PyMOL Python script that loads the backbone (N, CA, C, O; Angstrom):
from pymol import cmd

cmd.read_pdbstr("""\
ATOM      1  N   MET A   1     100.013 198.269  -8.741  1.00  0.00           N
ATOM      2  CA  MET A   1     100.870 198.785  -9.795  1.00  0.00           C
ATOM      3  C   MET A   1     102.035 197.822  -9.978  1.00  0.00           C
ATOM      4  O   MET A   1     102.646 197.398  -8.997  1.00  0.00           O
ATOM      5  N   VAL A   2     102.344 197.477 -11.197  1.00  0.00           N
ATOM      6  CA  VAL A   2     103.434 196.565 -11.511  1.00  0.00           C
ATOM      7  C   VAL A   2     104.516 197.335 -12.248  1.00  0.00           C
ATOM      8  O   VAL A   2     104.256 198.024 -13.234  1.00  0.00           O
ATOM      9  N   LYS A   3     105.729 197.200 -11.748  1.00  0.00           N
ATOM     10  CA  LYS A   3     106.853 197.875 -12.378  1.00  0.00           C
ATOM     11  C   LYS A   3     107.747 196.804 -13.005  1.00  0.00           C
ATOM     12  O   LYS A   3     108.134 195.855 -12.324  1.00  0.00           O
ATOM     13  N   GLY A   4     108.070 196.936 -14.251  1.00  0.00           N
ATOM     14  CA  GLY A   4     108.890 195.938 -14.932  1.00  0.00           C
ATOM     15  C   GLY A   4     110.363 196.276 -14.844  1.00  0.00           C
ATOM     16  O   GLY A   4     110.778 197.400 -15.131  1.00  0.00           O
ATOM     17  N   VAL A   5     111.152 195.285 -14.442  1.00  0.00           N
ATOM     18  CA  VAL A   5     112.594 195.443 -14.369  1.00  0.00           C
ATOM     19  C   VAL A   5     113.226 194.212 -14.999  1.00  0.00           C
ATOM     20  O   VAL A   5     112.859 193.085 -14.666  1.00  0.00           O
ATOM     21  N   SER A   6     114.150 194.414 -15.883  1.00  0.00           N
ATOM     22  CA  SER A   6     114.837 193.297 -16.517  1.00  0.00           C
ATOM     23  C   SER A   6     116.145 193.031 -15.784  1.00  0.00           C
ATOM     24  O   SER A   6     117.001 193.911 -15.692  1.00  0.00           O
ATOM     25  N   ARG A   7     116.301 191.810 -15.260  1.00  0.00           N
ATOM     26  CA  ARG A   7     117.522 191.430 -14.549  1.00  0.00           C
ATOM     27  C   ARG A   7     118.046 190.137 -15.137  1.00  0.00           C
ATOM     28  O   ARG A   7     117.272 189.317 -15.631  1.00  0.00           O
ATOM     29  N   GLN A   8     119.351 189.949 -15.089  1.00  0.00           N
ATOM     30  CA  GLN A   8     119.944 188.697 -15.530  1.00  0.00           C
ATOM     31  C   GLN A   8     120.113 187.776 -14.334  1.00  0.00           C
ATOM     32  O   GLN A   8     120.465 188.225 -13.243  1.00  0.00           O
ATOM     33  N   VAL A   9     119.864 186.490 -14.536  1.00  0.00           N
ATOM     34  CA  VAL A   9     119.980 185.509 -13.465  1.00  0.00           C
ATOM     35  C   VAL A   9     120.798 184.320 -13.939  1.00  0.00           C
ATOM     36  O   VAL A   9     120.926 184.069 -15.137  1.00  0.00           O
ATOM     37  N   ILE A  10     121.354 183.588 -12.966  1.00  0.00           N
ATOM     38  CA  ILE A  10     122.016 182.318 -13.216  1.00  0.00           C
ATOM     39  C   ILE A  10     121.273 181.275 -12.401  1.00  0.00           C
ATOM     40  O   ILE A  10     121.033 181.471 -11.210  1.00  0.00           O
ATOM     41  N   VAL A  11     120.909 180.171 -13.032  1.00  0.00           N
ATOM     42  CA  VAL A  11     120.218 179.074 -12.359  1.00  0.00           C
ATOM     43  C   VAL A  11     121.184 177.897 -12.289  1.00  0.00           C
ATOM     44  O   VAL A  11     121.686 177.438 -13.316  1.00  0.00           O
ATOM     45  N   VAL A  12     121.447 177.403 -11.064  1.00  0.00           N
ATOM     46  CA  VAL A  12     122.363 176.288 -10.854  1.00  0.00           C
ATOM     47  C   VAL A  12     121.572 175.124 -10.288  1.00  0.00           C
ATOM     48  O   VAL A  12     120.871 175.272  -9.287  1.00  0.00           O
ATOM     49  N   LYS A  13     121.684 173.964 -10.926  1.00  0.00           N
ATOM     50  CA  LYS A  13     121.015 172.756 -10.436  1.00  0.00           C
ATOM     51  C   LYS A  13     121.706 172.283  -9.164  1.00  0.00           C
ATOM     52  O   LYS A  13     122.924 172.400  -9.037  1.00  0.00           O
ATOM     53  N   SER A  14     120.938 171.753  -8.227  1.00  0.00           N
ATOM     54  CA  SER A  14     121.475 171.268  -6.971  1.00  0.00           C
ATOM     55  C   SER A  14     122.140 169.917  -7.165  1.00  0.00           C
ATOM     56  O   SER A  14     121.594 169.060  -7.859  1.00  0.00           O
ATOM     57  N   PRO A  15     123.336 169.700  -6.555  1.00  0.00           N
ATOM     58  CA  PRO A  15     123.967 168.392  -6.664  1.00  0.00           C
ATOM     59  C   PRO A  15     123.213 167.327  -5.866  1.00  0.00           C
ATOM     60  O   PRO A  15     123.274 166.143  -6.196  1.00  0.00           O
ATOM     61  N   ASP A  16     122.510 167.745  -4.828  1.00  0.00           N
ATOM     62  CA  ASP A  16     121.727 166.830  -4.005  1.00  0.00           C
ATOM     63  C   ASP A  16     120.279 167.289  -4.065  1.00  0.00           C
ATOM     64  O   ASP A  16     119.904 168.237  -3.374  1.00  0.00           O
ATOM     65  N   GLU A  17     119.461 166.635  -4.878  1.00  0.00           N
ATOM     66  CA  GLU A  17     118.102 167.098  -5.117  1.00  0.00           C
ATOM     67  C   GLU A  17     117.096 166.579  -4.092  1.00  0.00           C
ATOM     68  O   GLU A  17     115.894 166.595  -4.358  1.00  0.00           O
ATOM     69  N   LYS A  18     117.553 166.122  -2.931  1.00  0.00           N
ATOM     70  CA  LYS A  18     116.635 165.665  -1.891  1.00  0.00           C
ATOM     71  C   LYS A  18     115.851 166.832  -1.303  1.00  0.00           C
ATOM     72  O   LYS A  18     114.663 166.704  -1.007  1.00  0.00           O
ATOM     73  N   MET A  19     116.522 167.968  -1.136  1.00  0.00           N
ATOM     74  CA  MET A  19     115.870 169.114  -0.501  1.00  0.00           C
ATOM     75  C   MET A  19     115.630 170.274  -1.456  1.00  0.00           C
ATOM     76  O   MET A  19     114.597 170.938  -1.373  1.00  0.00           O
ATOM     77  N   PHE A  20     116.577 170.530  -2.367  1.00  0.00           N
ATOM     78  CA  PHE A  20     116.478 171.687  -3.249  1.00  0.00           C
ATOM     79  C   PHE A  20     116.662 171.250  -4.692  1.00  0.00           C
ATOM     80  O   PHE A  20     117.488 170.385  -4.983  1.00  0.00           O
ATOM     81  N   GLU A  21     115.896 171.844  -5.595  1.00  0.00           N
ATOM     82  CA  GLU A  21     116.039 171.549  -7.014  1.00  0.00           C
ATOM     83  C   GLU A  21     117.090 172.433  -7.666  1.00  0.00           C
ATOM     84  O   GLU A  21     117.897 171.963  -8.469  1.00  0.00           O
ATOM     85  N   GLN A  22     117.078 173.726  -7.316  1.00  0.00           N
ATOM     86  CA  GLN A  22     117.973 174.658  -7.972  1.00  0.00           C
ATOM     87  C   GLN A  22     118.192 175.892  -7.106  1.00  0.00           C
ATOM     88  O   GLN A  22     117.415 176.179  -6.195  1.00  0.00           O
ATOM     89  N   ALA A  23     119.264 176.612  -7.411  1.00  0.00           N
ATOM     90  CA  ALA A  23     119.552 177.891  -6.767  1.00  0.00           C
ATOM     91  C   ALA A  23     119.522 178.967  -7.848  1.00  0.00           C
ATOM     92  O   ALA A  23     120.034 178.760  -8.948  1.00  0.00           O
ATOM     93  N   ILE A  24     118.932 180.098  -7.542  1.00  0.00           N
ATOM     94  CA  ILE A  24     118.815 181.192  -8.507  1.00  0.00           C
ATOM     95  C   ILE A  24     119.609 182.384  -7.986  1.00  0.00           C
ATOM     96  O   ILE A  24     119.355 182.875  -6.886  1.00  0.00           O
ATOM     97  N   PHE A  25     120.571 182.846  -8.782  1.00  0.00           N
ATOM     98  CA  PHE A  25     121.389 183.995  -8.434  1.00  0.00           C
ATOM     99  C   PHE A  25     121.013 185.154  -9.336  1.00  0.00           C
ATOM    100  O   PHE A  25     120.956 184.999 -10.555  1.00  0.00           O
ATOM    101  N   ILE A  26     120.758 186.306  -8.755  1.00  0.00           N
ATOM    102  CA  ILE A  26     120.449 187.520  -9.511  1.00  0.00           C
ATOM    103  C   ILE A  26     121.744 188.315  -9.647  1.00  0.00           C
ATOM    104  O   ILE A  26     122.375 188.665  -8.650  1.00  0.00           O
ATOM    105  N   LEU A  27     122.132 188.595 -10.885  1.00  0.00           N
ATOM    106  CA  LEU A  27     123.398 189.276 -11.139  1.00  0.00           C
ATOM    107  C   LEU A  27     123.310 190.765 -10.828  1.00  0.00           C
ATOM    108  O   LEU A  27     122.300 191.423 -11.077  1.00  0.00           O
ATOM    109  N   ARG A  28     124.387 191.255 -10.285  1.00  0.00           N
ATOM    110  CA  ARG A  28     124.503 192.699 -10.098  1.00  0.00           C
ATOM    111  C   ARG A  28     124.779 193.333 -11.452  1.00  0.00           C
ATOM    112  O   ARG A  28     125.262 192.666 -12.367  1.00  0.00           O
ATOM    113  N   THR A  29     124.479 194.598 -11.581  1.00  0.00           N
ATOM    114  CA  THR A  29     124.657 195.258 -12.875  1.00  0.00           C
ATOM    115  C   THR A  29     126.132 195.354 -13.253  1.00  0.00           C
ATOM    116  O   THR A  29     126.454 195.335 -14.441  1.00  0.00           O
ATOM    117  N   ASP A  30     127.031 195.457 -12.287  1.00  0.00           N
ATOM    118  CA  ASP A  30     128.457 195.551 -12.609  1.00  0.00           C
ATOM    119  C   ASP A  30     129.078 194.181 -12.904  1.00  0.00           C
ATOM    120  O   ASP A  30     130.229 194.127 -13.337  1.00  0.00           O
ATOM    121  N   ALA A  31     128.367 193.083 -12.689  1.00  0.00           N
ATOM    122  CA  ALA A  31     128.887 191.747 -12.960  1.00  0.00           C
ATOM    123  C   ALA A  31     128.595 191.294 -14.384  1.00  0.00           C
ATOM    124  O   ALA A  31     129.047 190.224 -14.791  1.00  0.00           O
ATOM    125  N   GLU A  32     127.860 192.074 -15.136  1.00  0.00           N
ATOM    126  CA  GLU A  32     127.511 191.673 -16.497  1.00  0.00           C
ATOM    127  C   GLU A  32     128.709 191.659 -17.425  1.00  0.00           C
ATOM    128  O   GLU A  32     128.643 191.048 -18.491  1.00  0.00           O
ATOM    129  N   SER A  33     129.801 192.309 -17.056  1.00  0.00           N
ATOM    130  CA  SER A  33     130.977 192.355 -17.923  1.00  0.00           C
ATOM    131  C   SER A  33     131.814 191.079 -17.821  1.00  0.00           C
ATOM    132  O   SER A  33     132.695 190.865 -18.653  1.00  0.00           O
ATOM    133  N   LEU A  34     131.563 190.225 -16.821  1.00  0.00           N
ATOM    134  CA  LEU A  34     132.318 188.985 -16.666  1.00  0.00           C
ATOM    135  C   LEU A  34     131.839 187.933 -17.656  1.00  0.00           C
ATOM    136  O   LEU A  34     130.713 187.998 -18.149  1.00  0.00           O
ATOM    137  N   SER A  35     132.699 186.968 -17.942  1.00  0.00           N
ATOM    138  CA  SER A  35     132.341 185.923 -18.902  1.00  0.00           C
ATOM    139  C   SER A  35     131.317 184.967 -18.282  1.00  0.00           C
ATOM    140  O   SER A  35     131.189 184.867 -17.061  1.00  0.00           O
ATOM    141  N   ASP A  36     130.598 184.273 -19.156  1.00  0.00           N
ATOM    142  CA  ASP A  36     129.585 183.318 -18.693  1.00  0.00           C
ATOM    143  C   ASP A  36     130.212 182.194 -17.873  1.00  0.00           C
ATOM    144  O   ASP A  36     129.649 181.764 -16.867  1.00  0.00           O
ATOM    145  N   GLU A  37     131.378 181.722 -18.307  1.00  0.00           N
ATOM    146  CA  GLU A  37     132.051 180.641 -17.590  1.00  0.00           C
ATOM    147  C   GLU A  37     132.444 181.067 -16.180  1.00  0.00           C
ATOM    148  O   GLU A  37     132.299 180.297 -15.231  1.00  0.00           O
ATOM    149  N   MET A  38     132.944 182.296 -16.046  1.00  0.00           N
ATOM    150  CA  MET A  38     133.359 182.805 -14.732  1.00  0.00           C
ATOM    151  C   MET A  38     132.152 182.964 -13.811  1.00  0.00           C
ATOM    152  O   MET A  38     132.226 182.625 -12.630  1.00  0.00           O
ATOM    153  N   LEU A  39     131.050 183.473 -14.339  1.00  0.00           N
ATOM    154  CA  LEU A  39     129.844 183.638 -13.526  1.00  0.00           C
ATOM    155  C   LEU A  39     129.293 182.294 -13.069  1.00  0.00           C
ATOM    156  O   LEU A  39     128.894 182.149 -11.913  1.00  0.00           O
ATOM    157  N   LEU A  40     129.268 181.306 -13.969  1.00  0.00           N
ATOM    158  CA  LEU A  40     128.769 179.983 -13.614  1.00  0.00           C
ATOM    159  C   LEU A  40     129.675 179.313 -12.592  1.00  0.00           C
ATOM    160  O   LEU A  40     129.185 178.654 -11.676  1.00  0.00           O
ATOM    161  N   LYS A  41     130.986 179.471 -12.732  1.00  0.00           N
ATOM    162  CA  LYS A  41     131.923 178.884 -11.776  1.00  0.00           C
ATOM    163  C   LYS A  41     131.733 179.485 -10.383  1.00  0.00           C
ATOM    164  O   LYS A  41     131.749 178.757  -9.390  1.00  0.00           O
ATOM    165  N   GLU A  42     131.554 180.793 -10.301  1.00  0.00           N
ATOM    166  CA  GLU A  42     131.327 181.445  -9.005  1.00  0.00           C
ATOM    167  C   GLU A  42     130.006 181.012  -8.382  1.00  0.00           C
ATOM    168  O   GLU A  42     129.929 180.822  -7.168  1.00  0.00           O
ATOM    169  N   ALA A  43     128.974 180.856  -9.190  1.00  0.00           N
ATOM    170  CA  ALA A  43     127.672 180.418  -8.672  1.00  0.00           C
ATOM    171  C   ALA A  43     127.751 178.988  -8.150  1.00  0.00           C
ATOM    172  O   ALA A  43     127.186 178.683  -7.100  1.00  0.00           O
ATOM    173  N   GLN A  44     128.451 178.100  -8.876  1.00  0.00           N
ATOM    174  CA  GLN A  44     128.597 176.721  -8.417  1.00  0.00           C
ATOM    175  C   GLN A  44     129.440 176.649  -7.152  1.00  0.00           C
ATOM    176  O   GLN A  44     129.179 175.816  -6.284  1.00  0.00           O
ATOM    177  N   LYS A  45     130.446 177.512  -7.034  1.00  0.00           N
ATOM    178  CA  LYS A  45     131.275 177.543  -5.834  1.00  0.00           C
ATOM    179  C   LYS A  45     130.448 177.995  -4.622  1.00  0.00           C
ATOM    180  O   LYS A  45     130.671 177.526  -3.506  1.00  0.00           O
ATOM    181  N   ALA A  46     129.515 178.884  -4.842  1.00  0.00           N
ATOM    182  CA  ALA A  46     128.659 179.356  -3.745  1.00  0.00           C
ATOM    183  C   ALA A  46     127.668 178.286  -3.307  1.00  0.00           C
ATOM    184  O   ALA A  46     127.265 178.263  -2.144  1.00  0.00           O
ATOM    185  N   VAL A  47     127.269 177.403  -4.214  1.00  0.00           N
ATOM    186  CA  VAL A  47     126.293 176.357  -3.891  1.00  0.00           C
ATOM    187  C   VAL A  47     126.949 175.186  -3.178  1.00  0.00           C
ATOM    188  O   VAL A  47     126.328 174.598  -2.293  1.00  0.00           O
ATOM    189  N   ARG A  48     128.164 174.827  -3.524  1.00  0.00           N
ATOM    190  CA  ARG A  48     128.813 173.635  -2.984  1.00  0.00           C
ATOM    191  C   ARG A  48     128.916 173.578  -1.474  1.00  0.00           C
ATOM    192  O   ARG A  48     128.572 172.537  -0.915  1.00  0.00           O
ATOM    193  N   PRO A  49     129.363 174.617  -0.755  1.00  0.00           N
ATOM    194  CA  PRO A  49     129.459 174.492   0.711  1.00  0.00           C
ATOM    195  C   PRO A  49     128.112 174.229   1.368  1.00  0.00           C
ATOM    196  O   PRO A  49     128.051 173.473   2.338  1.00  0.00           O
ATOM    197  N   ALA A  50     127.052 174.813   0.884  1.00  0.00           N
ATOM    198  CA  ALA A  50     125.725 174.591   1.471  1.00  0.00           C
ATOM    199  C   ALA A  50     125.276 173.158   1.259  1.00  0.00           C
ATOM    200  O   ALA A  50     124.630 172.577   2.130  1.00  0.00           O
ATOM    201  N   ALA A  51     125.606 172.586   0.124  1.00  0.00           N
ATOM    202  CA  ALA A  51     125.206 171.209  -0.155  1.00  0.00           C
ATOM    203  C   ALA A  51     125.928 170.235   0.756  1.00  0.00           C
ATOM    204  O   ALA A  51     125.363 169.205   1.125  1.00  0.00           O
ATOM    205  N   ARG A  52     127.175 170.539   1.131  1.00  0.00           N
ATOM    206  CA  ARG A  52     127.924 169.653   2.022  1.00  0.00           C
ATOM    207  C   ARG A  52     127.403 169.696   3.450  1.00  0.00           C
ATOM    208  O   ARG A  52     127.480 168.690   4.156  1.00  0.00           O
ATOM    209  N   LEU A  53     126.879 170.822   3.892  1.00  0.00           N
ATOM    210  CA  LEU A  53     126.426 170.961   5.272  1.00  0.00           C
ATOM    211  C   LEU A  53     125.068 170.326   5.536  1.00  0.00           C
ATOM    212  O   LEU A  53     124.701 170.130   6.694  1.00  0.00           O
ATOM    213  N   VAL A  54     124.314 170.001   4.493  1.00  0.00           N
ATOM    214  CA  VAL A  54     122.973 169.463   4.670  1.00  0.00           C
ATOM    215  C   VAL A  54     123.001 168.135   5.415  1.00  0.00           C
ATOM    216  O   VAL A  54     122.125 167.895   6.245  1.00  0.00           O
ATOM    217  N   GLY A  55     123.963 167.270   5.155  1.00  0.00           N
ATOM    218  CA  GLY A  55     124.030 165.954   5.769  1.00  0.00           C
ATOM    219  C   GLY A  55     124.490 165.955   7.214  1.00  0.00           C
ATOM    220  O   GLY A  55     124.435 164.913   7.867  1.00  0.00           O
ATOM    221  N   PHE A  56     124.938 167.077   7.733  1.00  0.00           N
ATOM    222  CA  PHE A  56     125.476 167.139   9.081  1.00  0.00           C
ATOM    223  C   PHE A  56     124.444 167.544  10.130  1.00  0.00           C
ATOM    224  O   PHE A  56     124.822 167.808  11.271  1.00  0.00           O
ATOM    225  N   GLY A  57     123.166 167.603   9.792  1.00  0.00           N
ATOM    226  CA  GLY A  57     122.128 168.007  10.735  1.00  0.00           C
ATOM    227  C   GLY A  57     122.076 167.163  11.989  1.00  0.00           C
ATOM    228  O   GLY A  57     122.072 167.718  13.087  1.00  0.00           O
ATOM    229  N   PRO A  58     122.036 165.829  11.874  1.00  0.00           N
ATOM    230  CA  PRO A  58     122.008 164.997  13.086  1.00  0.00           C
ATOM    231  C   PRO A  58     123.247 165.170  13.964  1.00  0.00           C
ATOM    232  O   PRO A  58     123.160 165.106  15.190  1.00  0.00           O
ATOM    233  N   MET A  59     124.397 165.388  13.332  1.00  0.00           N
ATOM    234  CA  MET A  59     125.620 165.590  14.122  1.00  0.00           C
ATOM    235  C   MET A  59     125.527 166.878  14.935  1.00  0.00           C
ATOM    236  O   MET A  59     125.877 166.896  16.115  1.00  0.00           O
ATOM    237  N   TRP A  60     125.055 167.959  14.305  1.00  0.00           N
ATOM    238  CA  TRP A  60     124.929 169.229  15.029  1.00  0.00           C
ATOM    239  C   TRP A  60     123.863 169.134  16.124  1.00  0.00           C
ATOM    240  O   TRP A  60     124.021 169.734  17.187  1.00  0.00           O
ATOM    241  N   ALA A  61     122.796 168.400  15.882  1.00  0.00           N
ATOM    242  CA  ALA A  61     121.766 168.213  16.908  1.00  0.00           C
ATOM    243  C   ALA A  61     122.328 167.443  18.096  1.00  0.00           C
ATOM    244  O   ALA A  61     122.053 167.796  19.242  1.00  0.00           O
ATOM    245  N   ALA A  62     123.113 166.396  17.840  1.00  0.00           N
ATOM    246  CA  ALA A  62     123.721 165.619  18.924  1.00  0.00           C
ATOM    247  C   ALA A  62     124.733 166.457  19.699  1.00  0.00           C
ATOM    248  O   ALA A  62     124.803 166.363  20.925  1.00  0.00           O
ATOM    249  N   ALA A  63     125.512 167.269  19.002  1.00  0.00           N
ATOM    250  CA  ALA A  63     126.478 168.137  19.682  1.00  0.00           C
ATOM    251  C   ALA A  63     125.764 169.163  20.561  1.00  0.00           C
ATOM    252  O   ALA A  63     126.217 169.445  21.671  1.00  0.00           O
ATOM    253  N   GLY A  64     124.667 169.717  20.084  1.00  0.00           N
ATOM    254  CA  GLY A  64     123.904 170.671  20.884  1.00  0.00           C
ATOM    255  C   GLY A  64     123.286 170.019  22.106  1.00  0.00           C
ATOM    256  O   GLY A  64     123.284 170.605  23.189  1.00  0.00           O
ATOM    257  N   ALA A  65     122.758 168.808  21.942  1.00  0.00           N
ATOM    258  CA  ALA A  65     122.169 168.094  23.078  1.00  0.00           C
ATOM    259  C   ALA A  65     123.240 167.747  24.102  1.00  0.00           C
ATOM    260  O   ALA A  65     123.004 167.858  25.305  1.00  0.00           O
ATOM    261  N   ALA A  66     124.414 167.327  23.638  1.00  0.00           N
ATOM    262  CA  ALA A  66     125.497 166.980  24.564  1.00  0.00           C
ATOM    263  C   ALA A  66     125.987 168.200  25.333  1.00  0.00           C
ATOM    264  O   ALA A  66     126.234 168.116  26.536  1.00  0.00           O
ATOM    265  N   SER A  67     126.130 169.328  24.653  1.00  0.00           N
ATOM    266  CA  SER A  67     126.593 170.529  25.353  1.00  0.00           C
ATOM    267  C   SER A  67     125.536 171.036  26.335  1.00  0.00           C
ATOM    268  O   SER A  67     125.884 171.532  27.407  1.00  0.00           O
ATOM    269  N   THR A  68     124.267 170.920  25.992  1.00  0.00           N
ATOM    270  CA  THR A  68     123.202 171.313  26.913  1.00  0.00           C
ATOM    271  C   THR A  68     123.202 170.413  28.145  1.00  0.00           C
ATOM    272  O   THR A  68     123.038 170.889  29.268  1.00  0.00           O
ATOM    273  N   ALA A  69     123.387 169.118  27.932  1.00  0.00           N
ATOM    274  CA  ALA A  69     123.436 168.188  29.058  1.00  0.00           C
ATOM    275  C   ALA A  69     124.634 168.477  29.958  1.00  0.00           C
ATOM    276  O   ALA A  69     124.524 168.392  31.181  1.00  0.00           O
ATOM    277  N   LEU A  70     125.770 168.816  29.365  1.00  0.00           N
ATOM    278  CA  LEU A  70     126.963 169.134  30.155  1.00  0.00           C
ATOM    279  C   LEU A  70     126.757 170.390  30.986  1.00  0.00           C
ATOM    280  O   LEU A  70     127.119 170.422  32.162  1.00  0.00           O
ATOM    281  N   VAL A  71     126.184 171.417  30.391  1.00  0.00           N
ATOM    282  CA  VAL A  71     125.917 172.655  31.140  1.00  0.00           C
ATOM    283  C   VAL A  71     124.913 172.388  32.256  1.00  0.00           C
ATOM    284  O   VAL A  71     125.087 172.881  33.371  1.00  0.00           O
ATOM    285  N   TRP A  72     123.878 171.625  31.976  1.00  0.00           N
ATOM    286  CA  TRP A  72     122.887 171.287  33.002  1.00  0.00           C
ATOM    287  C   TRP A  72     123.538 170.520  34.145  1.00  0.00           C
ATOM    288  O   TRP A  72     123.259 170.793  35.313  1.00  0.00           O
ATOM    289  N   LEU A  73     124.409 169.555  33.817  1.00  0.00           N
ATOM    290  CA  LEU A  73     125.092 168.772  34.833  1.00  0.00           C
ATOM    291  C   LEU A  73     125.983 169.633  35.700  1.00  0.00           C
ATOM    292  O   LEU A  73     125.996 169.485  36.922  1.00  0.00           O
ATOM    293  N   LEU A  74     126.730 170.534  35.078  1.00  0.00           N
ATOM    294  CA  LEU A  74     127.635 171.419  35.822  1.00  0.00           C
ATOM    295  C   LEU A  74     126.860 172.379  36.730  1.00  0.00           C
ATOM    296  O   LEU A  74     127.316 172.675  37.835  1.00  0.00           O
ATOM    297  N   THR A  75     125.714 172.864  36.292  1.00  0.00           N
ATOM    298  CA  THR A  75     124.949 173.793  37.138  1.00  0.00           C
ATOM    299  C   THR A  75     124.269 173.066  38.294  1.00  0.00           C
ATOM    300  O   THR A  75     124.075 173.657  39.356  1.00  0.00           O
ATOM    301  N   THR A  76     123.911 171.819  38.115  1.00  0.00           N
ATOM    302  CA  THR A  76     123.276 171.096  39.233  1.00  0.00           C
ATOM    303  C   THR A  76     124.307 170.588  40.239  1.00  0.00           C
ATOM    304  O   THR A  76     123.989 170.461  41.422  1.00  0.00           O
ATOM    305  N   LEU A  77     125.520 170.297  39.806  1.00  0.00           N
ATOM    306  CA  LEU A  77     126.548 169.810  40.719  1.00  0.00           C
ATOM    307  C   LEU A  77     127.183 170.932  41.505  1.00  0.00           C
ATOM    308  O   LEU A  77     127.579 170.722  42.651  1.00  0.00           O
ATOM    309  N   PHE A  78     127.295 172.102  40.939  1.00  0.00           N
ATOM    310  CA  PHE A  78     127.987 173.202  41.632  1.00  0.00           C
ATOM    311  C   PHE A  78     127.041 174.264  41.973  1.00  0.00           C
ATOM    312  O   PHE A  78     127.431 175.274  42.559  1.00  0.00           O
TER     313      PHE A  78
END
""", "prot")
cmd.dss("prot")
cmd.show_as("cartoon", "prot")
cmd.util.cbc("prot")
cmd.orient("prot")
């Protein structure tokens, strides 16, 4: 059985298209009263922090490996 529901969405292009092409936001029913510019600005603001964190993967992996090595060293010495 297929139930049809009409929803409004905002599609934001990714600033870094290496991993993602676009982000799709489904609007809440109470957000329909806001202007198009305000909705687009909020959607772009939500996408920006995620795009900045993508390049930090190797740094977080190195930090995790270093902390694991430190804990291992401390448990073997004491």
